C-alpha positions as CSV (number, residue, x, y, z in Angstrom):
1,M,0.3,-0.1,0.3
2,S,1.7,3.5,-1.1
3,L,2.0,6.1,1.8
4,K,-0.4,8.4,-0.2
5,S,-3.0,5.8,0.2
6,L,-2.7,5.4,3.9
7,D,-2.7,9.1,4.0
8,Q,-6.1,8.9,3.0
9,I,-6.8,5.9,5.3
10,T,-5.8,7.7,7.8
11,T,-7.5,11.3,7.0
12,K,-11.0,9.3,6.5
13,L,-10.2,7.6,10.3
14,N,-9.8,10.8,11.7
15,L,-12.9,12.6,10.4
16,R,-15.4,9.7,11.3
17,S,-13.5,10.3,14.5
18,R,-14.8,14.1,14.9
19,Y,-17.7,13.4,13.8
20,M,-19.1,9.9,14.5
21,A,-22.5,8.8,14.6
22,I,-24.4,7.7,17.7
23,F,-27.0,5.5,18.5
24,T,-30.0,7.2,21.1
25,Q,-33.1,5.8,22.5
26,K,-36.1,7.7,21.2
27,L,-39.8,6.5,21.9
28,N,-42.0,6.7,19.0
29,P,-45.4,7.2,20.4
30,L,-47.3,5.8,17.1
31,N,-46.7,2.3,17.9
32,A,-44.7,2.9,21.6
33,Q,-41.8,1.4,21.1
34,I,-38.2,2.2,22.1
35,E,-36.1,2.4,19.1
36,W,-32.4,3.6,18.2
37,V,-32.1,6.5,16.1
38,V,-29.3,6.8,14.5
39,N,-27.2,10.7,15.4
40,D,-24.9,12.7,15.0
41,D,-22.3,13.3,18.0
42,T,-23.0,16.7,18.7
43,Y,-27.1,16.2,18.6
44,D,-27.2,16.4,22.3
45,Y,-25.8,19.5,22.1
46,H,-28.0,21.1,19.3
47,Q,-31.3,19.4,21.3
48,E,-30.0,21.6,24.2
49,V,-29.1,24.8,22.5
50,A,-33.1,24.5,20.5
51,N,-34.7,24.0,24.1
52,A,-32.9,26.5,25.8
53,G,-35.9,28.9,24.9
54,F,-33.4,32.0,25.6
55,G,-35.6,33.8,22.2
56,D,-38.4,34.6,24.2
57,M,-36.8,36.7,26.6
58,L,-35.1,39.0,24.1
59,H,-38.6,39.4,22.1
60,D,-39.6,40.6,25.7
61,K,-39.9,44.2,24.6
62,E,-40.9,45.6,27.8
63,R,-38.2,43.5,29.8
64,N,-35.5,44.3,27.4
65,E,-36.4,48.4,27.8
66,K,-36.7,48.3,31.9
67,Y,-33.6,46.8,32.3
68,F,-31.4,48.8,30.4
69,F,-33.1,52.2,31.7
70,A,-32.4,50.5,35.4
71,I,-29.6,49.6,34.3
72,K,-28.6,53.7,33.0
73,K,-30.3,54.8,36.1
74,V,-28.4,53.1,38.7
75,I,-24.4,53.1,36.6
76,T,-25.6,57.3,36.4
77,S,-25.9,57.3,40.6
78,M,-23.5,55.7,41.7
79,R,-21.4,57.8,38.7
80,A,-22.8,60.7,40.5
81,E,-21.5,60.2,43.6
82,G,-18.3,59.6,42.6
83,R,-18.2,55.5,42.9
84,E,-16.2,53.4,40.6
85,I,-18.7,51.1,38.7
86,H,-17.6,47.3,37.9
87,V,-20.7,45.4,37.5
88,L,-21.2,41.6,37.8
89,D,-23.8,40.0,34.9
90,I,-24.8,36.4,36.6
91,G,-26.4,33.8,33.7
92,T,-25.5,36.1,31.1
93,G,-27.3,34.4,27.8
94,T,-26.5,36.2,25.0
95,G,-24.3,39.1,27.4
96,I,-27.0,41.7,26.6
97,L,-26.8,42.6,29.8
98,S,-23.4,43.1,30.4
99,M,-23.7,44.9,27.0
100,M,-25.9,47.1,28.5
101,A,-23.7,47.9,32.0
102,L,-20.3,48.7,29.8
103,K,-23.1,50.8,26.7
104,A,-24.2,53.0,30.3
105,G,-20.8,53.7,31.6
106,A,-19.7,50.9,33.7
107,D,-16.1,51.2,34.4
108,T,-15.2,47.2,34.1
109,V,-17.8,44.1,33.5
110,T,-17.8,40.5,34.5
111,A,-20.0,37.9,32.9
112,C,-20.4,34.2,33.8
113,E,-22.9,31.3,31.9
114,A,-23.2,28.3,33.3
115,F,-24.7,26.4,30.0
116,I,-21.3,26.3,27.6
117,P,-23.0,26.1,24.0
118,M,-24.9,29.8,24.9
119,A,-21.0,30.8,27.0
120,N,-18.9,30.5,23.7
121,C,-22.1,31.8,21.7
122,A,-21.6,35.3,23.9
123,E,-18.2,34.9,23.6
124,K,-19.0,35.4,19.4
125,I,-21.9,38.2,20.2
126,L,-18.9,40.2,22.5
127,K,-16.6,40.2,19.9
128,A,-18.9,41.3,17.2
129,N,-20.4,44.1,18.8
130,N,-16.8,45.4,19.8
131,F,-17.1,44.3,23.3
132,G,-15.1,41.5,23.3
133,D,-12.1,42.7,25.1
134,R,-13.5,44.9,27.5
135,I,-16.1,42.0,28.6
136,K,-14.2,39.0,30.7
137,L,-16.4,35.9,30.3
138,I,-16.2,33.1,32.7
139,K,-17.8,29.6,31.6
140,K,-19.1,28.8,35.3
141,R,-22.0,28.7,37.6
142,S,-21.6,32.0,39.5
143,T,-21.7,29.6,43.0
144,D,-18.3,28.7,41.8
145,I,-16.5,31.7,41.1
146,T,-13.8,32.3,43.2
147,I,-12.1,36.5,44.0
148,G,-8.7,36.6,43.3
149,K,-8.8,33.4,40.9
150,D,-11.8,33.9,38.5
151,M,-13.1,38.0,39.3
152,E,-9.8,40.4,40.6
153,R,-12.4,42.2,43.1
154,R,-15.7,42.1,44.4
155,A,-18.2,43.8,42.5
156,N,-20.5,46.4,43.4
157,L,-23.2,46.6,40.8
158,L,-25.2,42.9,40.2
159,V,-27.3,43.0,37.1
160,T,-28.8,39.2,36.2
161,E,-32.3,37.4,35.7
162,V,-32.4,34.4,36.9
163,L,-36.1,34.8,37.5
164,D,-39.2,32.3,36.2
165,T,-43.0,31.8,36.5
166,E,-42.5,31.1,40.5
167,L,-39.5,33.8,41.1
168,I,-37.7,31.4,42.3
169,G,-38.0,28.2,41.0
170,E,-34.4,28.2,38.7
171,G,-32.7,28.7,42.3
172,A,-32.5,32.4,42.6
173,I,-32.5,32.3,47.0
174,A,-29.3,30.9,46.3
175,I,-27.6,32.3,43.5
176,Y,-28.4,36.2,45.3
177,N,-27.5,34.4,48.4
178,H,-24.0,33.2,48.0
179,A,-23.6,36.3,45.5
180,H,-24.1,38.3,48.3
181,A,-21.8,36.7,50.7
182,N,-19.6,36.0,48.3
183,L,-19.1,38.1,45.6
184,L,-20.5,41.7,46.3
185,T,-19.0,44.6,48.0
186,E,-20.8,45.5,51.2
187,D,-22.9,48.6,49.4
188,A,-23.5,46.7,46.1
189,L,-26.8,47.3,44.4
190,C,-29.2,44.7,42.2
191,V,-30.6,45.1,39.1
192,P,-33.3,43.7,39.7
193,C,-33.8,44.9,43.2
194,K,-37.3,43.6,44.9
195,A,-39.8,41.5,44.0
196,T,-43.0,41.2,45.4
197,C,-45.1,38.3,45.0
198,Y,-48.9,38.1,44.9
199,A,-51.7,35.6,45.3
200,Q,-55.4,35.5,44.4
201,V,-58.1,33.2,46.0
202,V,-60.6,32.4,42.8
203,Q,-63.5,29.8,43.0
204,S,-63.0,28.4,39.1
205,N,-64.9,25.6,38.4
206,L,-63.4,24.9,34.9
207,A,-60.4,25.6,36.4
208,A,-60.7,22.9,39.3
209,Q,-61.2,20.2,36.2
210,W,-57.3,20.3,35.9
211,N,-57.1,18.3,39.5
212,S,-60.3,16.9,40.3
213,L,-62.2,13.7,39.5
214,K,-66.1,14.4,38.7
215,L,-69.0,11.8,38.4
216,L,-69.8,10.2,35.7
217,V,-72.9,10.8,34.4
218,N,-75.4,9.3,31.2
219,L,-77.4,10.8,28.9
220,D,-80.5,11.1,31.6
221,G,-78.1,12.3,34.5
222,D,-78.0,8.7,36.2
223,I,-74.6,8.1,38.2
224,L,-72.6,5.5,35.6
225,L,-69.2,6.1,38.0
226,K,-68.7,8.0,41.1
227,P,-64.6,8.7,42.7
228,P,-63.4,6.7,44.5
229,S,-63.0,7.7,48.3
230,N,-58.9,7.7,47.5
231,V,-59.2,9.8,44.9
232,V,-61.8,12.6,46.5
233,D,-59.5,12.5,50.0
234,C,-56.7,12.5,47.8
235,N,-55.0,16.6,48.6
236,G,-53.8,16.3,44.9
237,E,-50.4,18.0,43.9
238,S,-49.0,21.0,45.1
239,S,-46.9,21.9,42.1
240,L,-47.6,24.4,39.6
241,H,-50.0,24.6,36.8
242,D,-48.0,27.7,34.9
243,V,-50.6,28.8,32.5
244,Q,-51.4,32.0,30.8
245,L,-54.0,33.3,32.7
246,S,-54.8,36.3,30.9
247,Q,-56.7,34.2,28.3
248,L,-58.6,32.3,30.8
249,P,-62.3,33.7,30.1
250,L,-63.3,36.0,32.8
251,D,-67.0,34.7,32.8
252,Q,-64.8,30.4,33.9
253,F,-63.9,32.5,37.3
254,I,-65.0,34.2,40.8
255,P,-62.6,36.4,42.3
256,I,-62.8,35.3,46.0
257,T,-60.9,38.3,47.3
258,Q,-58.5,40.8,46.0
259,P,-55.0,40.8,45.0
260,V,-52.9,40.2,48.0
261,E,-49.4,40.8,48.7
262,I,-48.3,37.7,50.0
263,F,-44.0,38.2,50.6
264,E,-41.7,40.5,49.1
265,F,-37.9,39.2,47.9
266,D,-35.6,42.4,48.8
267,F,-32.4,41.4,46.4
268,N,-30.5,44.3,47.4
269,R,-30.3,42.9,51.2
270,K,-27.1,42.0,52.4
271,Q,-28.7,39.5,55.2
272,P,-29.6,36.4,53.3
273,R,-33.0,35.9,51.8
274,E,-34.5,33.1,54.2
275,L,-34.6,29.6,51.9
276,Q,-38.0,29.0,53.2
277,R,-40.7,30.9,54.8
278,S,-44.6,30.5,56.4
279,R,-47.3,33.2,56.6
280,N,-51.2,33.1,57.5
281,I,-53.0,36.2,55.8
282,L,-56.6,36.9,57.0
283,V,-58.6,38.0,54.2
284,Q,-61.7,38.9,53.3
285,A,-64.3,36.8,51.0
286,S,-65.8,39.9,47.8
287,R,-68.0,37.4,47.3
288,P,-69.8,34.3,48.5
289,G,-68.4,31.1,46.6
290,S,-66.0,28.1,47.4
291,A,-62.4,28.4,47.7
292,N,-61.1,26.3,45.3
293,L,-57.3,27.6,44.0
294,V,-54.9,30.7,44.0
295,F,-53.9,32.5,41.3
296,F,-49.9,33.1,41.4
297,W,-48.1,36.1,40.2
298,W,-44.9,38.8,40.5
299,D,-43.6,42.0,39.9
300,I,-39.9,44.0,40.6
301,K,-39.0,46.7,41.3
302,M,-35.9,47.4,39.0
303,E,-33.8,49.5,40.7
304,F,-33.0,51.1,44.3
305,K,-35.4,53.9,43.9
306,E,-38.3,51.9,43.0
307,E,-39.3,53.4,40.4
308,I,-39.4,51.4,37.0
309,L,-41.8,48.8,37.9
310,L,-42.2,45.4,35.8
311,S,-45.2,43.4,36.2
312,C,-46.7,39.5,35.4
313,A,-49.6,40.5,36.6
314,P,-52.6,38.8,33.5
315,F,-54.2,41.6,32.0
316,W,-57.2,42.1,34.4
317,A,-54.8,42.9,37.4
318,H,-52.4,44.8,35.4
319,P,-51.2,47.6,37.2
320,N,-50.7,49.2,33.6
321,F,-53.6,47.9,32.0
322,K,-54.7,51.2,31.2
323,D,-51.1,52.8,29.8
324,F,-51.1,49.8,27.2
325,K,-54.8,50.2,26.2
326,M,-54.4,53.6,25.4
327,K,-51.5,52.7,22.8
328,T,-52.8,49.4,21.3
329,S,-54.6,48.8,18.4
330,P,-58.1,48.6,18.9
331,S,-58.7,45.6,16.8
332,L,-56.2,43.7,19.6
333,P,-57.9,42.0,22.0
334,L,-58.1,42.7,25.8
335,T,-56.1,39.5,26.7
336,N,-53.4,40.6,24.6
337,V,-53.2,44.6,25.7
338,V,-50.1,44.0,28.1
339,P,-46.7,42.1,27.1
340,W,-46.7,38.7,26.4
341,R,-44.0,36.4,27.6
342,D,-43.7,33.1,27.6
343,H,-40.9,32.4,29.8
344,W,-42.6,34.5,32.4
345,M,-46.0,33.3,32.9
346,Q,-49.1,33.1,35.9
347,A,-50.0,30.1,38.1
348,I,-52.6,27.9,39.3
349,Y,-51.7,26.6,42.8
350,Y,-55.3,24.1,43.6
351,I,-56.1,23.9,47.5
352,P,-56.3,20.1,48.9
353,K,-60.1,21.2,50.1
354,S,-62.4,23.5,48.9
355,L,-63.1,26.1,51.8
356,N,-66.7,27.2,51.1
357,L,-67.4,30.7,51.9
358,T,-71.7,31.8,52.3
359,S,-71.7,35.7,52.2
360,S,-69.5,38.6,51.1
361,G,-66.8,40.0,53.8
362,S,-66.6,36.7,55.4
363,E,-62.7,36.5,56.9
364,F,-60.4,33.1,56.9
365,I,-57.0,32.6,56.3
366,L,-55.1,32.6,53.5
367,N,-51.7,30.0,54.3
368,C,-48.6,30.9,52.0
369,N,-45.3,28.5,51.7
370,H,-42.3,28.8,50.3
371,D,-39.0,26.9,49.7
372,E,-36.2,27.5,48.1
373,F,-37.5,26.6,45.0
374,S,-41.5,26.2,44.7
375,W,-44.7,27.3,46.0
376,W,-48.0,25.9,48.5
377,F,-51.0,27.2,49.2
378,D,-54.7,26.3,51.2
379,V,-57.0,28.2,52.8
380,L,-58.4,28.1,56.6
381,P,-61.3,29.1,58.9
382,I,-60.4,31.6,61.5
383,N,-59.5,30.1,64.8
384,A,-56.6,30.7,67.6
385,I,-55.1,27.0,65.9
386,N,-55.1,28.2,62.4
387,F,-53.7,31.2,62.5
388,K,-50.2,29.6,64.3
389,K,-50.9,26.1,62.0
390,Q,-48.1,25.4,59.5
391,I,-48.8,23.3,56.4
392,K,-46.5,20.8,55.3
393,R,-46.2,20.3,51.3
394,H,-49.3,18.3,50.1
395,S,-48.5,15.6,47.4
396,C,-50.6,13.2,45.8
397,T,-51.1,9.6,47.7
398,C,-54.2,8.0,44.7
399,H,-52.3,7.8,42.2
400,F,-54.5,10.3,40.0
401,H,-52.9,13.5,40.2
402,I,-49.2,12.2,39.7
403,T,-50.1,9.5,36.1
404,Y,-52.5,11.9,34.7
405,S,-51.8,15.6,32.7
406,R,-53.0,18.5,33.9
407,S,-54.9,18.5,30.5
408,R,-55.7,14.8,30.5
409,I,-57.2,15.4,34.2
410,G,-59.1,18.1,32.7
411,Q,-60.3,16.3,29.3
412,I,-61.8,13.0,31.5
413,N,-64.1,15.4,33.2
414,Q,-64.9,17.4,30.1
415,A,-68.9,17.4,30.1
416,Q,-69.9,17.7,26.0
417,R,-66.7,15.3,24.8
418,N,-68.0,12.8,27.6
419,K,-71.9,12.6,26.0
420,R,-70.8,12.4,22.6
421,F,-69.4,9.0,24.0
422,L,-71.5,7.9,25.9
423,R,-74.5,8.7,22.8
424,Y,-72.2,6.0,21.0
425,L,-72.1,3.7,23.8
426,E,-75.4,4.1,25.2
427,N,-76.4,3.2,21.8
428,N,-74.8,0.4,20.9
429,I,-73.5,-1.0,24.1
430,Q,-76.0,-4.2,25.1
431,K,-76.3,-7.1,27.8
432,N,-74.3,-9.4,25.5
433,S,-71.8,-6.9,24.8
434,N,-68.2,-8.0,25.4
435,V,-66.0,-5.3,24.7
436,L,-62.2,-4.9,25.4
437,V,-60.8,-1.0,25.8
438,L,-57.7,0.3,25.0
439,G,-55.8,2.6,26.5
440,N,-55.0,3.9,29.8
441,G,-57.1,6.1,32.2
442,C,-60.5,5.0,29.5
443,I,-62.7,5.8,32.3
444,L,-65.8,5.9,29.5
445,G,-64.8,2.2,28.8
446,L,-65.3,1.4,32.4
447,A,-68.9,3.1,32.0
448,C,-69.6,0.6,29.7
449,S,-69.6,-2.1,32.6
450,S,-72.4,0.0,34.5
451,L,-74.4,0.6,30.9
452,G,-74.8,-3.6,31.2
453,A,-72.0,-5.1,29.3
454,S,-71.3,-8.4,29.6
455,K,-67.5,-8.7,30.2
456,V,-65.0,-5.4,30.0
457,W,-61.4,-6.1,29.3
458,C,-59.2,-3.3,29.8
459,H,-55.9,-3.0,28.8
460,E,-53.5,-1.1,31.5
461,P,-50.3,-1.8,30.8
462,H,-49.2,1.2,32.9
463,K,-49.1,0.1,36.9
464,F,-50.2,3.7,37.9
465,S,-53.1,4.2,36.0
466,R,-53.8,0.2,36.7
467,N,-53.8,1.3,40.3
468,F,-56.9,3.8,39.6
469,M,-59.0,2.7,37.7
470,N,-58.7,-0.1,39.4
471,S,-60.3,2.1,42.7
472,L,-63.1,3.1,40.6
473,V,-63.5,-0.8,39.8
474,E,-63.6,-1.5,43.7
475,C,-65.8,1.5,44.9
476,N,-68.2,1.1,42.1
477,K,-68.5,-2.4,42.4
478,L,-68.0,-3.6,39.3
479,N,-67.9,-7.2,38.7
480,N,-67.4,-8.1,35.1
481,V,-64.1,-5.9,34.6
482,N,-60.7,-7.3,34.2
483,F,-57.3,-5.5,33.5
484,I,-54.9,-7.3,31.0
485,E,-51.3,-6.0,30.9
486,N,-50.5,-7.4,27.3
487,L,-52.9,-8.2,24.6
488,E,-51.0,-11.5,24.5
489,D,-52.8,-12.5,27.8
490,L,-56.3,-12.0,25.9
491,K,-56.7,-15.8,24.7
492,S,-58.0,-16.4,20.8
493,E,-61.5,-17.2,22.4
494,N,-61.6,-13.7,24.5
495,L,-61.0,-12.3,20.8
496,I,-63.3,-13.9,19.1
497,S,-65.3,-13.5,21.1
498,L,-65.0,-9.6,21.6
499,T,-68.3,-7.2,20.0
500,H,-66.7,-4.3,20.4
501,V,-63.2,-2.4,20.7
502,F,-63.7,1.1,22.5
503,A,-61.3,3.9,23.0
504,E,-61.3,7.2,23.4
505,P,-58.6,7.3,22.7
506,Y,-55.8,8.0,25.0
507,F,-52.4,7.2,25.8
508,L,-49.7,7.8,28.7
509,T,-46.8,8.2,25.6
510,S,-48.9,10.4,23.3
511,I,-47.6,14.1,23.2
512,L,-49.1,15.1,19.6
513,P,-53.0,14.7,18.9
514,W,-52.1,11.7,16.1
515,D,-50.1,10.5,18.9
516,N,-53.2,8.3,19.8
517,F,-53.2,7.0,16.7
518,Y,-51.5,3.7,18.9
519,F,-55.2,2.9,19.3
520,G,-55.2,1.6,14.9
521,F,-51.1,0.0,16.3
522,L,-53.0,-2.3,18.8
523,L,-55.5,-3.5,16.8
524,T,-53.4,-4.8,14.2
525,K,-51.7,-6.9,16.9
526,I,-55.4,-8.6,16.9
527,S,-57.3,-7.8,14.7
528,K,-57.4,-11.3,13.2
529,N,-58.6,-12.7,15.5
530,L,-61.3,-10.7,15.7
531,S,-64.9,-11.4,14.4
532,E,-65.6,-9.7,10.9
533,S,-69.0,-8.3,12.5
534,V,-66.9,-6.6,15.6
535,Q,-67.6,-3.4,16.5
536,I,-64.7,-0.7,16.8
537,S,-64.9,2.9,17.6
538,P,-63.8,5.4,16.7
539,F,-64.5,3.9,13.4
540,A,-61.7,6.9,11.8
541,A,-60.0,9.5,12.5
542,S,-58.6,12.7,10.5
543,I,-55.8,15.4,10.8
544,Y,-56.4,18.7,9.4
545,A,-54.7,22.1,9.5
546,V,-55.1,25.8,9.6
547,P,-52.9,28.2,8.9
548,V,-52.4,31.1,10.9
549,E,-51.4,34.3,12.4
550,F,-50.1,33.8,15.8
551,L,-50.1,37.3,17.8
552,D,-47.3,36.0,20.3
553,L,-46.7,32.8,20.6
554,H,-44.4,32.5,16.7
555,K,-41.7,34.9,19.1
556,I,-40.7,31.5,20.5
557,K,-39.3,30.7,17.3
558,A,-39.1,33.9,15.3
559,P,-35.2,35.4,15.6
560,V,-34.5,38.2,17.4
561,K,-31.8,39.9,14.8
562,E,-31.5,42.7,17.8
563,C,-32.0,44.2,21.1
564,E,-31.8,47.6,22.4
565,G,-29.2,48.5,19.6
566,F,-27.3,45.0,19.9
567,D,-26.5,42.8,17.5
568,L,-27.7,39.0,18.4
569,S,-27.7,37.7,14.5
570,L,-25.0,34.9,15.8
571,F,-27.9,34.0,18.4
572,D,-30.0,33.5,15.8
573,A,-27.8,31.4,13.5
574,M,-26.8,29.4,16.3
575,V,-31.3,28.5,17.2
576,E,-31.7,28.0,13.7
577,E,-29.2,25.8,13.1
578,S,-29.7,23.2,16.1
579,M,-33.3,23.4,15.7
580,S,-32.8,21.9,11.9
581,I,-30.9,19.3,13.3
582,S,-32.7,18.6,16.1
583,Q,-36.7,19.9,16.5
584,A,-39.4,18.0,15.0
585,K,-41.0,19.8,12.0
586,V,-44.2,19.9,15.1
587,E,-44.6,21.1,19.0
588,A,-47.8,20.4,20.8
589,H,-48.9,23.4,21.8
590,P,-52.2,24.2,24.2
591,L,-53.5,26.7,21.9
592,W,-56.3,28.2,23.8
593,E,-53.9,29.8,25.4
594,Y,-52.1,31.6,22.6
595,P,-54.2,33.3,20.4
596,C,-54.4,32.9,16.8
597,R,-56.7,34.2,13.6
598,A,-57.3,31.7,10.8
599,L,-56.1,32.8,7.4
600,A,-58.3,29.9,5.6
601,E,-61.0,27.4,6.0
602,P,-59.7,24.2,7.3
603,V,-58.5,21.3,5.4
604,E,-58.3,17.7,6.1
605,L,-54.6,15.7,5.3
606,L,-55.3,12.6,6.3
607,K,-57.8,10.3,7.0
608,V,-57.2,6.9,9.0
609,E,-60.0,3.9,9.4
610,F,-58.9,1.7,12.4
611,R,-60.2,-1.5,10.7
612,R,-58.0,-0.6,7.5
613,F,-55.3,0.6,9.6
614,G,-52.2,-0.7,8.4
615,I,-52.4,0.9,4.4
616,D,-49.8,3.6,3.8
617,K,-51.2,7.1,3.0
618,K,-49.2,9.5,0.7
619,H,-51.2,13.2,0.7
620,K,-50.4,16.7,-1.3
621,G,-52.4,19.6,-1.6
622,E,-52.2,23.5,-1.3
623,I,-54.4,25.7,1.0
624,F,-55.3,29.0,-0.3
625,A,-55.5,32.0,1.8
626,E,-58.4,33.9,2.0
627,E,-56.7,36.9,4.5
628,L,-53.6,39.2,3.8
629,A,-51.5,38.6,6.7
630,V,-48.0,37.2,8.2
631,C,-48.9,33.7,8.1
632,N,-46.0,32.5,11.7
633,G,-47.9,29.0,12.0
634,I,-49.5,25.7,10.8
635,C,-52.1,24.6,13.8
636,L,-53.1,20.5,13.5
637,W,-55.6,18.4,15.1
638,V,-57.5,15.5,15.0
639,D,-61.2,14.7,14.6
640,W,-62.0,11.7,15.9
641,F,-65.3,9.8,14.6
642,L,-66.9,7.0,16.6
643,D,-69.0,5.5,14.0
644,E,-69.5,5.4,10.5
645,T,-72.5,8.4,10.1
646,I,-71.3,11.8,9.6
647,D,-73.4,13.2,12.2
648,C,-71.8,15.9,14.2
649,K,-72.6,14.5,17.1
650,S,-70.5,11.4,16.8
651,M,-67.4,13.8,16.5
652,V,-65.2,14.2,18.9
653,S,-62.0,17.0,18.2
654,S,-58.7,17.7,20.1
655,G,-58.8,20.7,17.5
656,P,-60.9,23.7,17.8
657,S,-64.2,24.1,19.7
658,A,-66.5,26.1,17.6
659,P,-66.6,26.2,13.4
660,I,-63.3,27.9,11.8
661,I,-64.1,31.8,10.2
662,P,-60.9,33.0,8.3
663,G,-60.2,36.3,9.4
664,K,-61.0,35.3,12.7
665,F,-59.8,33.9,16.4
666,I,-60.1,30.7,16.6
667,K,-61.7,28.9,19.8
668,W,-59.5,26.1,20.7
669,D,-60.2,23.1,23.4
670,M,-59.3,23.3,26.5
671,F,-58.3,20.5,27.3
672,T,-56.0,18.8,24.4
673,R,-52.7,20.0,23.0
674,Q,-52.5,21.1,19.6
675,G,-49.9,20.3,16.9
676,V,-48.2,23.7,16.1
677,H,-45.5,23.6,13.2
678,F,-43.4,27.4,12.7
679,I,-43.0,29.3,9.7
680,N,-40.8,32.1,9.2
681,N,-43.0,35.6,9.2
682,Q,-43.9,34.8,5.7
683,Q,-46.5,37.8,3.9
684,V,-49.7,35.5,2.4
685,T,-51.1,37.6,-0.3
686,E,-53.9,36.5,-2.4
687,D,-51.9,34.8,-4.6
688,S,-50.0,32.9,-2.0
689,T,-51.0,29.1,-1.3
690,L,-49.6,26.9,1.3
691,E,-48.5,23.6,-0.3
692,W,-48.8,20.7,2.0
693,S,-47.4,16.9,2.1
694,I,-48.6,14.0,4.4
695,D,-46.6,10.5,4.4
696,F,-48.0,7.6,7.3
697,K,-46.8,4.7,7.3
698,P,-48.3,2.9,9.6
699,K,-46.0,-0.1,9.6
700,S,-43.7,1.7,10.3
701,A,-44.9,4.0,12.6
702,E,-43.8,6.8,10.5
703,L,-45.8,9.8,10.2
704,N,-44.1,12.5,8.5
705,F,-45.5,16.5,7.3
706,N,-43.8,19.0,5.0
707,F,-45.3,22.4,4.5
708,N,-44.1,25.1,1.8
709,I,-46.0,28.6,0.7
710,K,-45.8,29.5,-2.7
711,H,-45.8,33.1,-3.9
712,K,-47.6,33.0,-7.5
């Protein structure tokens, strides 16, 4: 072999070692199988970058403006006092706050960032904006920084953003405590300087559906299934339910109290901030009702004079709502008048046991607690013991709250949806019916027993889901229900005796609406042993799509370009590359929280009949824009057809809850997540069309979409 050939082989081996393929495990929801996927060895890196979520913050214009204004104001004040300004920026991200501080006149700026991909990007951004040799970047956590080694001196101005929806969920308490003790001077100032947390006790029957289990009744109102006592008595999970509260319809909750200031966090204070606090507050009911949950949000005062305020309150409680309303277009919904942000939302906390208040003016105790990272709440009647009582953090003991998502729990309680299924079941289940139920936590399947079915088999491979369902069976004394972990456990004589196969369908592995096509995959495993006369419900399902203009949701993917005069195009390029490598073309989002206008009529992309599930399908077509607007997303969902009729009462949708009208805002189902394909702000005109294609291969569990806006 020649030396030249040997060199060529060596070069190829070196290249392969630098860019090795790696095998990663991935769950395919369409067949619930763990698959080995071949990815480049940089895949994990790109996935981290794509999911970091920095872009949303950089699109928050109010946040950015107020940070810059506060930094300028504090530095100007410090300079007027004859002080040098040495800045520490913790969690610098793109370096935006560090650049603000240097531009505002700081003498020195030290920035730290522990997320290495972001730190490397910040390094490039600082150089591109001509700050590279003037800002010291430390690629480690602030709690690992040592004065004299990493930093020459202590800083006397801290600028940082380590806050989340709960304010403290990213470890802000420990970060500030460590910084004051180890990295800041005695007279150091902080931007932001102080946070105030608010709680409002409310009654919301709709929101309570995300945390409870209601009676299941038939079409005549008779009880089919009642919740087991362990679920009724369970305190549920104390963890937050983060929600865009501005989008919760005003007629779906009753304010029991006014918003109450519950705790303050002084970031300027040299003394350590407490890691855990508990407080009982005497509050007054502004109207009678059942206190069953707490709304939570916070605001921050940006600088030491406390003149610059940034509030995360929903629109109906926002201190600057009137000012924002005057400055915005009349065509904008009131729910979107205040600045939108997804990185700081609001939260719902569910009360363990509701407190009934019979009259306006009734006084009761609001119990508020936080630890180092999270919150929990309770409401108590007035007595001497309750004023002193400390409430431990509660957690689920019944398996119901920890097994199913908030949206699934709400879906289980959804009356209109249940009516559609029960209408089908009441018309089809008879005394000689033998029913196989496929799905996790399919309570409607258990209703077949209450409706008189001879035998019901429930396929429940998930332990916690099976435990919960079994508690329902025992509570309601259903003697003809059997649980099976594997379909193979059903004997051939059991399968041939089946008169019905039923599903809602819902599977714990599902994320996107069509992931529940797993129902069809399970059917193919037993179809050869089923009678030709067996009834299968749902009979079919269709995937629909509609092009939309989001008011705000698209910002989580949209390029930033520049922010407060600083060029962040390098950040855009990094995120765009990582998203193209690691992210799916369609994501799941609860679209009721994110208003969007329809730009055309919805179009059916794919229809699947589950009795003939194994057939490959490939379709393409065009959607013609009916509205002149910016198309920044495609919304997708599934409609489930319970039988072969075209009766709308036999259809259950995971998409819109009212007919879609081009040019109007879409009303989305509040108990499911829809699919979203983001488009980079394409202007559509009368000549624009959306080209689409879909490729469905059920045997290999593949479902692929492609979308492209074409301008003639």
